N, C-alpha and C positions, 0 to 999 in steps of 0.2 A: 627590579630588572637591571637598573644601572649598575648596582654593586655586583650583580652576578656577572655581567658582561666584563666589568673591570677585573674581577677575579679570574675569569676564563682567559682573557686575552692580553693582560698586562702583568708582566713579572715585576716584583718589587713595587707595587702600585702606590705605596705610601711615599716613596722616594721622589716626590714631585719636583725637587730641585735638579734632578738628573736630566740632562738634555735627551738621553735615550728614552727615559720614562715619559717625558713631555711629548716626544715624537710618538710613542706608542699610544698615548691618549688621543693625540691629534689624528692618528691613523684610524683608531677605533671610531671616533666621532665622524670622521669624513666618510669612511666606508659605510657606516650604518646610514648616514644621510643620503649617500649616492644610491644605495640599493633601494631604500624606501621611496625616494623621490622619483626614481625611474619607474618604479611599480605604480606609484600614484599617477604619474604623468601619462603612462600608457593607458591606464583604466579611464581617466578623465577624458583624454583626447579622443579615445575610441568611442566612448559613450556619447560625448558631446558632438562628435561628427555624425554619428548615427541619428541622433535626435535633434540635430540642428541648434544646439544650445551654445551660443558664442561665449557666454560667461563661463561655461564649463570647459570649453576649449581653452579660453584664456587662462583659467586656473591651472589647466594641464601644462600649458606653456610655462607658466610660472614655476611649476615644479621642475621642469626641464632646466630653467635657469638656476634653480636651487641646486640641482645636481652638479651643474657646471661650477657653481660657487664652491661646492664641497671639493671638487677636484682641485681648484685653486688652493683651498685651505690645506689639502693633503700635501700638495707641493710645497706650500709655505712652511709647514711643520718640518718637512725633511730639510729644507734649506736653513731654517732658524736653528736646527740642532747642530749645525756645523761649528766646530771650535773656532776661537779667535785665531787670526792670522796677521801677517805684517800689514796688510792693507785694511783690516778691520780688527784692531786691537781690542775692541769691546765686544766682539762676537757678532752674530748675525740675527740675534732675537728680534730686532725691530722689523725684520722682513714680515712678521705677522701683521704689523700695522699697515704695511704696504699692501699685503694681500687683502686685508679688510677693506682698504679703499677701493681696490679693484672689484671686490664683491659688490660694494655699494654702487659703483658706476654700472655694473651689469644690471643690478636690480633696477636702477633708475631708467636705463634704456629699455628694458623689458616693460616696465610700467608705462613709459611713454608710448611705445608701440601699441600696447593693449588699449590705452586710452584713445589713441587716434582711431583705431579700428572700431572701437565701441561707439564713439561719437559719429563715425561715418555710418554705422548701422542705424543710429537714431535718426539721422536725417534721411536715410533711405527708407524709412517707414518701419524700422524694427526688424528683428530676426523672426524666423518661422520655427517656433519650438514645438516639438511633439513630446508631451509628458510621458515619463515612464518611472515607475518605482525603482528601477535599476539606477537611475540617476540619483535618487534620494539615498540609496544604499552606499553607492560610491562616494557621495559627498560626505555622508555621516562618518564612514570609515576614515576618510581623509581628514576630517576635523580631529578625530581622536588621535590619529597617527601624528599629526602636526603638533597637537598639544603635548604628546609624549616626547617628541623630538625637542620641543622647547625646553621641557623640564630636564631631559637628558643633557642637552648642551649647556644649560644654565648650571647644572650640578658640576659638570666637568670644568666649565670655565672658572668656577669658584675654587675648585680643587687645585687647578694649575695656574690660575690667574691669566687666562688667555683672552685677548681682545677679539680674535677671530671667532672663538666659540661663543663669546658673549654676543657678537654681532649675528652669528647664526641662530642663537636662541631668540633674539628679537625678531629676526626674519621669520622663524617658524611660528611665532605667536601671531605676527601680522598675517601670515598665510592662513592660519586657522580662522582668524576673524574674517578674512576675505572669502574663504570657502563656506563659512557659516552664512555669510550674506548671500552667496549664490544658492545655497540650500533654501534659505528663506524665500528667495525669488521663485524657485521651482514650486515651493508649496503654495505661494501666493497665486501663481499661474494655475495650479491644479484646482484650487478651491474658489477662485474668483474669476479666472479667465483673463486676468490682466497680464499682459506680456511686457514685463519690465526687464527682460533678459539683457538687452543692450545697455540699458541704464545701470544694471547691476554690474555688467562688465566694466563700465566706466568707473563705478565706485571701487571695484576691486583694483583697478589700475591706480587710482589715487591712493588707496591703502598701501599698495606696493611702493609707490614713489615716496610717500612719507617715511616708510621704513627705511628706504634707501638713503634718504637725506639724514636721518638719525645716525645710521651707520657711518656715513661719510663724515659727519661732524665729529664723531667720537674718534675715528681714525685720524682726522685732521689735527685734533687736539693732542693726540698721542705723539704725532710726528713733530708738531711744533714744540711740544714740551709743556707739561702741566705742573702745577704746584703739587707737592706730595700730599697724599691723603692724610687727613687728620689722624688716622690710626697709625700710619707710619711715623709721623712726628711724635706722637705720644709714646710710642714704643721706644724710639730713640731717646726721648727725654727721660723715660723711666729707668733705662739702663745708666745713663749719665748721673741721674739723681741719687743712685744707690751709693755713690762715692762722696763722702763727706768733704773731701779736699777739692772736689769740683764745685766751685763757688758760683758758677753761672754758665749758661750756654747761649750763644747767639750766632748770627750769620750762617744759619743752617742752609745749605744748598743740596738738593737731591736731584741727581741725574738718572733718569730711567732709560736704559738702553734695551728695554724689552724685559719680559718676564725672567726673573732670575738674574738680571744684569743691572743691579742698582748700585750707584756710586754716590757717596755723600761726603761733603766737606763741612766743617763747622769750627767755631772757636769755643774753647772751654777756658774759663777763668780759673786761675790757681793763685794762691797766696805767694806773692813775690819774694817773701822773706824766707820761704822754706827751701829745702835742698832741691835743686833743679832735677837731680837724678831720680829722687823719689817722685816728684810730680810727673816726670817723663815716663816712669814706669807705670803709673796710674793710667796715663793717656794711652800707652800701648795696650794695656789690659782692657780698656774701654773699646778700642779698635778691634781687638780680637773677639770680644763678646758680641759686638754689633755684626761681625761677620759670621760667627758660629750660630747665633740665636736668630738673627733677622735676615742673613744672607746679604748684608750690605757691606761692600767694600768702602771703608771710610778713611779719610785723612783729616786729622784734628790738629788745628793750630792752637798752641798753648799761650794764653794771654796772662802774664804775671800782673797782678794788681796789688795796690797798697791797701792793707786791711787794718793796720794798727796806727793810723795817723788821724787824730781827731779833726784837724783842720781840713784834710782832704775828704774825710767822711762827711763832714758838715757841709763842704762846698758841693759835694756830689748830691747830697739830699736837697739842698737849696736849688741847684741847677735842674734836678728832675722836677721839682715843683714848678719852676718857671717854664719848663718845656711843656709840661702838662696843662699849664694855664693857657698855652697857645691852642692845643687840642688834646683832650684826655686820652686819645688813642696813640699819642706819641710817647716814646720812652727813650732812655739813654743807656749806653753801655760803653766800655773801653774809656772810662773817664780818667783824664790826667790833669793835674793841677800844677802848673809850672810858674812858680812865683819869681818875680824879677824886681829890680829897683824902680824902674819906671812904669812898668805894666806887668800884668799877669795873664798868662795864656790858660784858657780853659779848653782843653782838647777832648772831644768825645764824638761818638757816633750817635745818630738819631734814628731809631727804628720808626719808620713812617709806612703804615699799610697803604696800599694802592687806593683804598677808599677815601683817604684824606685828600681833599680836593685841591690843596695848595700845590704849587710847583715847588721843586727843591729850593730854588733861590728865595721864593716867598717864605718858606719855612725858616731858612737860615736868617733872613732879614728880621722876621718877627722875634726869633729867639735872641738874636743879637741886640735888638732894641730892649728887650726885657732884662737882659744881663747888663746892659749899659745903665739902666734905671737903677740896678742894684749897686753898681760901682763903675764909674766912667773909665777906671783904669783896667777893667777886665776886657780882654780880647777873646773872642771865641773862634775856634778852628773846628768846623763841623763837617762830618761826612754823613750824607744821607743814606740810609740803608733801606731800600724798598723790597728786599727779598722776602 
């Protein structure tokens, strides 16, 4: 069904890097969600009101909030497709993260209101429910529709890497779970006479709020900035490693300005004795391939290193061993060995993952002590790299 809808309503559906195609996917997902959620809300609220089921009414109100969220998503896709301008040189794609945060806040407010109403009913002695098989039919159809919407949005989110669609998929799955819980409550009431409608309404509200918190957390992380995915890092490394004259890569920083707006900077080590124009041509080629194959706009700093000096190579090896004796997770790069008459400078960067518990100064002091034990005339000039 998903592929059929994409073929019918999206031209050039495989060109997912195009802002227009992304907007078409967003429009399709949003309109589909709006229509289905309004139909479900109308059915649930009507049936819930007729038979006095607060949990069913609550579930219907939740569908109304979902329709409102889809409208926000629709607006965000339209805004995110706007091209870059003077005030926003990196484009407007991050508006999707803002929209996802707005969706999460709406979900949390709806969940809290439903929870408060359900708890009030519990203390008032519960709701007065009249069982009907119509409620069971409406709830069963709703579960199936919400499960389909979850799979639909999940597939589209993977296709175009959309945070909003991913959030909508999570929301749809939580809706399906909440509706299934209401369905179970109705069946329990039918066969045992136990009226747990208000309790189930509170449970539905809690499920809704948990989903809202998850969406809010993901949106917050995207806006603050996250480390690049392992897949992105490996894809970059794979392209760089294809060039034999690229002797090493470090200081990789990836900035994500929204789907299709990724900018990366990195250092690539080259043989300092080789023709600089040849090395520069290789760097240009790598930058072009990163853009054409991964859609990443990159800037690469070329680091010339000494490769044919036994003294420098030996000191680099010894220094790496000393650094790793402090913590095996540490490593070095950009090593330079500056020999003098009275003292010798060892200049290098230390890659220190955030998981290493020492402060930058503690790491420097411990390495300095290790190097001094090797030779008191050695002085270290260290830059700590936490990226």
